[in-house]
C-alpha positions as CSV (number, residue, x, y, z in Angstrom):
1,M,10.9,64.5,20.8
2,N,10.6,64.4,17.1
3,E,7.2,63.1,16.0
4,A,7.7,63.6,12.3
5,I,7.3,60.6,10.0
6,P,10.0,59.3,7.6
7,V,9.9,60.3,4.0
8,T,11.0,57.9,1.2
9,R,11.3,58.9,-2.4
10,V,13.0,57.4,-5.5
11,T,15.1,60.1,-6.9
12,D,17.3,60.3,-10.0
13,H,20.2,58.2,-8.6
14,G,18.6,56.0,-5.9
15,T,16.1,55.7,-3.1
16,A,16.4,58.6,-0.7
17,K,15.0,58.4,2.8
18,L,14.6,61.2,5.4
19,M,14.3,59.9,8.9
20,P,13.6,62.1,11.9
21,D,15.9,61.9,14.9
22,V,13.8,60.9,17.9
23,D,16.0,62.8,20.3
24,R,16.2,66.2,18.5
25,K,13.0,68.0,17.6
26,R,13.7,69.1,14.0
27,A,16.7,66.9,13.1
28,W,16.8,64.5,10.1
29,L,19.1,61.8,8.8
30,L,19.3,61.4,5.0
31,T,20.2,58.1,3.5
32,V,20.5,57.1,-0.1
33,D,20.2,53.4,-0.9
34,G,20.6,52.7,2.8
35,A,23.9,54.6,3.1
36,P,23.9,57.6,5.5
37,Q,24.6,60.8,3.5
38,S,23.7,63.8,5.7
39,Y,22.4,64.8,9.1
40,V,20.7,68.2,9.5
41,D,19.2,69.9,12.6
42,L,17.0,72.7,11.3
43,D,17.0,74.4,14.7
44,E,20.8,74.1,15.1
45,P,22.4,74.4,11.6
46,A,25.9,74.6,13.2
47,H,25.5,71.1,14.7
48,L,27.5,68.5,12.8
49,E,26.6,65.0,13.7
50,F,28.9,63.0,11.5
51,E,32.6,62.8,12.5
52,Y,33.8,63.5,9.0
53,A,31.5,66.5,8.7
54,R,33.0,67.9,12.0
55,R,36.5,67.5,10.5
56,L,35.4,69.4,7.4
57,G,33.8,72.0,9.7
58,H,37.1,72.4,11.6
59,V,38.9,73.1,8.3
60,L,36.2,75.7,7.4
61,D,36.6,77.3,10.8
62,T,40.4,77.7,10.4
63,V,40.7,78.8,6.7
64,A,40.0,82.5,7.6
65,E,39.4,84.7,10.6
66,P,36.2,83.7,12.5
67,G,32.9,85.0,11.0
68,R,34.5,86.2,7.7
69,P,32.1,85.5,4.8
70,L,33.6,83.2,2.1
71,D,32.8,82.3,-1.5
72,V,32.4,78.6,-1.4
73,L,31.7,75.9,-4.1
74,H,30.3,72.6,-2.8
75,L,30.6,69.6,-5.1
76,G,28.0,67.2,-3.7
77,G,24.9,68.4,-1.9
78,G,23.1,65.8,0.1
79,A,21.0,67.6,2.6
80,L,23.2,70.7,2.5
81,T,24.7,70.2,5.9
82,L,27.9,72.1,5.3
83,P,26.3,75.0,3.4
84,R,23.9,75.4,6.3
85,Y,26.9,75.3,8.8
86,L,28.7,78.0,6.9
87,A,25.6,80.2,6.6
88,A,25.4,80.0,10.4
89,T,29.1,80.4,11.3
90,R,30.1,82.8,8.4
91,P,26.9,84.8,7.6
92,G,26.9,86.5,4.2
93,S,29.0,83.7,2.6
94,R,28.0,83.1,-1.0
95,Q,27.6,79.4,-1.8
96,D,27.0,77.3,-4.9
97,V,26.1,73.7,-4.4
98,V,26.4,71.2,-7.3
99,E,24.5,67.9,-6.9
100,A,24.0,65.4,-9.7
101,D,20.7,64.2,-8.3
102,G,18.1,66.8,-9.1
103,G,15.3,64.8,-7.5
104,L,17.3,64.7,-4.2
105,L,17.7,68.5,-4.3
106,E,13.9,68.8,-4.7
107,L,13.2,66.4,-1.8
108,V,15.6,68.4,0.5
109,A,14.1,71.7,-0.6
110,E,10.6,70.4,0.1
111,H,11.3,69.0,3.6
112,L,14.4,70.7,4.9
113,P,14.1,74.4,4.0
114,L,17.2,76.6,4.0
115,P,17.6,79.3,6.6
116,E,16.1,82.6,5.7
117,G,18.7,85.0,4.2
118,A,21.2,82.2,3.4
119,H,23.0,82.9,0.1
120,I,22.9,79.2,-1.1
121,V,22.2,78.4,-4.7
122,T,21.8,74.7,-5.7
123,H,22.5,73.4,-9.2
124,A,21.5,70.0,-10.5
125,A,24.6,69.1,-12.6
126,D,27.6,66.8,-12.8
127,A,30.3,68.1,-10.5
128,R,33.2,67.7,-13.0
129,A,31.2,69.4,-15.8
130,W,30.2,72.3,-13.6
131,L,33.8,72.7,-12.4
132,A,35.1,72.8,-16.0
133,A,32.7,75.6,-16.8
134,A,33.2,77.6,-13.5
135,P,35.2,80.9,-13.7
136,A,38.8,80.8,-12.7
137,D,39.8,82.4,-9.4
138,S,36.2,82.4,-8.2
139,A,36.1,80.5,-4.9
140,D,37.8,80.9,-1.5
141,V,37.0,77.3,-0.7
142,L,36.0,74.2,-2.7
143,V,34.4,71.4,-0.8
144,A,34.2,68.0,-2.5
145,D,31.9,65.5,-0.8
146,V,30.7,63.5,-3.8
147,F,29.6,59.8,-3.4
148,G,27.8,57.8,-6.0
149,G,26.1,55.5,-3.5
150,S,29.1,55.0,-1.2
151,R,32.0,55.5,-3.7
152,V,33.7,58.6,-5.0
153,P,33.0,58.6,-8.8
154,A,36.1,57.8,-11.0
155,H,36.0,61.1,-12.9
156,L,36.5,63.0,-9.7
157,T,39.7,61.2,-8.8
158,S,42.1,62.2,-11.6
159,V,44.9,64.8,-11.6
160,A,43.0,66.5,-14.5
161,Y,40.0,67.0,-12.1
162,A,42.4,68.3,-9.4
163,R,43.8,70.8,-12.0
164,E,40.3,72.1,-12.6
165,A,39.8,72.6,-8.9
166,E,43.1,74.4,-8.6
167,R,42.0,76.7,-11.5
168,V,38.7,77.7,-9.8
169,L,40.3,78.4,-6.5
170,R,41.7,81.8,-5.7
171,A,45.4,82.1,-5.0
172,D,44.9,81.8,-1.2
173,G,42.0,79.3,-1.6
174,V,41.6,76.0,0.1
175,Y,40.4,72.6,-1.3
176,L,39.0,70.0,1.0
177,A,37.5,66.6,0.2
178,N,35.9,63.8,2.1
179,L,37.4,60.5,0.9
180,A,37.3,56.9,2.2
181,D,39.7,54.0,2.0
182,A,41.5,51.3,4.0
183,A,45.0,49.8,4.1
184,P,47.0,49.6,1.9
185,F,45.5,53.0,0.9
186,A,46.1,52.8,-2.8
187,F,43.2,55.1,-3.5
188,L,44.0,57.6,-0.8
189,R,47.7,57.8,-1.6
190,S,47.0,58.3,-5.3
191,Q,44.6,61.2,-4.4
192,L,47.3,62.8,-2.3
193,A,49.9,62.3,-5.0
194,G,47.7,64.0,-7.6
195,F,47.1,67.1,-5.4
196,A,50.8,67.2,-4.4
197,T,51.6,67.9,-8.1
198,L,49.6,71.1,-7.9
199,F,49.5,72.4,-4.3
200,E,52.5,73.2,-2.0
201,E,50.6,72.5,1.2
202,L,48.7,69.3,2.0
203,A,47.1,67.8,5.1
204,L,45.2,64.6,5.9
205,I,42.8,64.3,8.8
206,A,41.6,60.8,9.9
207,E,41.2,58.6,13.0
208,P,44.4,56.9,14.1
209,G,42.7,53.5,13.7
210,V,42.1,54.2,10.0
211,L,45.6,55.5,9.4
212,R,47.0,52.4,11.2
213,G,45.1,50.2,8.8
214,R,42.8,48.7,11.3
215,R,39.6,49.6,9.5
216,F,38.0,51.3,6.6
217,G,37.0,54.9,7.2
218,N,36.8,58.5,6.1
219,A,39.8,60.8,5.6
220,V,39.7,64.5,4.9
221,L,42.2,65.8,2.3
222,V,43.1,69.5,2.5
223,A,45.2,71.3,-0.1
224,A,46.3,74.9,-0.5
225,H,49.1,77.1,-1.9
226,R,49.5,78.7,1.5
227,P,50.4,77.3,4.9
228,L,47.5,75.6,6.6
229,D,46.7,76.0,10.3
230,T,47.7,72.5,11.2
231,A,48.2,73.4,14.8
232,G,44.7,74.7,15.1
233,L,43.3,71.7,13.2
234,T,45.2,69.4,15.5
235,R,43.7,71.0,18.6
236,L,40.1,70.9,17.2
237,T,40.3,67.4,15.9
238,A,41.9,66.1,19.1
239,A,39.0,67.4,21.1
240,D,36.3,65.5,19.2
241,V,34.5,62.5,20.7
242,F,36.4,60.4,18.2
243,P,39.8,62.2,18.0
244,A,41.6,62.4,14.7
245,R,45.2,62.9,13.7
246,V,46.4,65.6,11.3
247,E,49.2,64.4,9.1
248,H,51.3,66.9,7.1
249,G,54.8,67.7,6.1
250,S,57.4,64.9,6.0
251,A,55.0,62.4,7.6
252,L,52.5,62.9,4.9
253,R,55.2,62.6,2.2
254,D,56.2,59.3,3.7
255,F,52.6,58.2,3.6
256,I,52.3,59.0,-0.1
257,G,55.5,57.1,-0.8
258,A,55.8,56.1,-4.4
259,A,52.1,56.6,-5.3
260,R,51.5,58.3,-8.6
261,P,48.7,60.7,-9.7
262,V,45.8,59.1,-11.5
263,R,45.2,59.9,-15.2
264,D,41.6,60.2,-16.5
265,E,42.0,57.1,-18.6
266,D,43.1,55.1,-15.6
267,A,40.7,56.5,-13.0
268,V,38.5,54.2,-11.0
269,P,36.0,54.9,-8.2
270,S,37.0,54.8,-4.6
271,P,36.9,51.3,-2.9
272,V,33.7,49.6,-2.0
273,P,33.2,50.0,1.7
274,P,32.6,46.9,3.9
275,D,29.1,46.4,5.2
276,G,28.4,48.8,8.1
277,A,31.4,51.0,7.4
278,F,29.4,54.2,7.2
279,G,27.3,54.3,10.3
280,I,26.5,57.5,12.1
281,G,29.5,59.3,13.5
């Protein structure tokens, strides 16, 4: 049983709290302003507690042969759940993590130390500004999991932002993002429309109940210039405790419909989630 005590700190962008999991000896939940952000088990870094994190993990498992190290850029840091996962499952991967809240990075470094030998470098910076300055063709994977509170910031929703992401990725690179929306999916459709102008291959991973418009929830967007392993993703996501669907091809084009990419001048944050929408998954 975890007998550690919670830690609360006001950081640059909110009030962060680290709460020990009573059932796992060295596991912690990070919340910011009450919204769950990350879950980390220091003894089992490959354990992904949140459903959306598992779906991102499934994509990371299928983008290259098992165990192959990757160069990865993470936009959004939290408690560094996915960087830790990649360090465990793809040892030798070189990872940069960009997090706007420098105080949060300090809190995490102090209480949740990174595994020894992990090539993870954190940077306190704005994600869009960092991306604009990053070298072209420098990343195998770009993971976007940026939430200001519980909303994706507006400047990370435009086609100009997507174009910067495409520039930084290598030719066979893969972009993946954690997004959230509910029917009628104006935000999610616009995001897909923007990436469809730049990438030949798209996939969307979400629970059937979310896709049917029954509730607000997370959706993972995947984009690449090469075919995605949608069959492998379908098998992995179907085996989860809360199974998800993988939409791609004509079904995804139908979902996008007449949605248009978002310009910088028209960009708005993702929708405000209803109370209780982001519980532990």
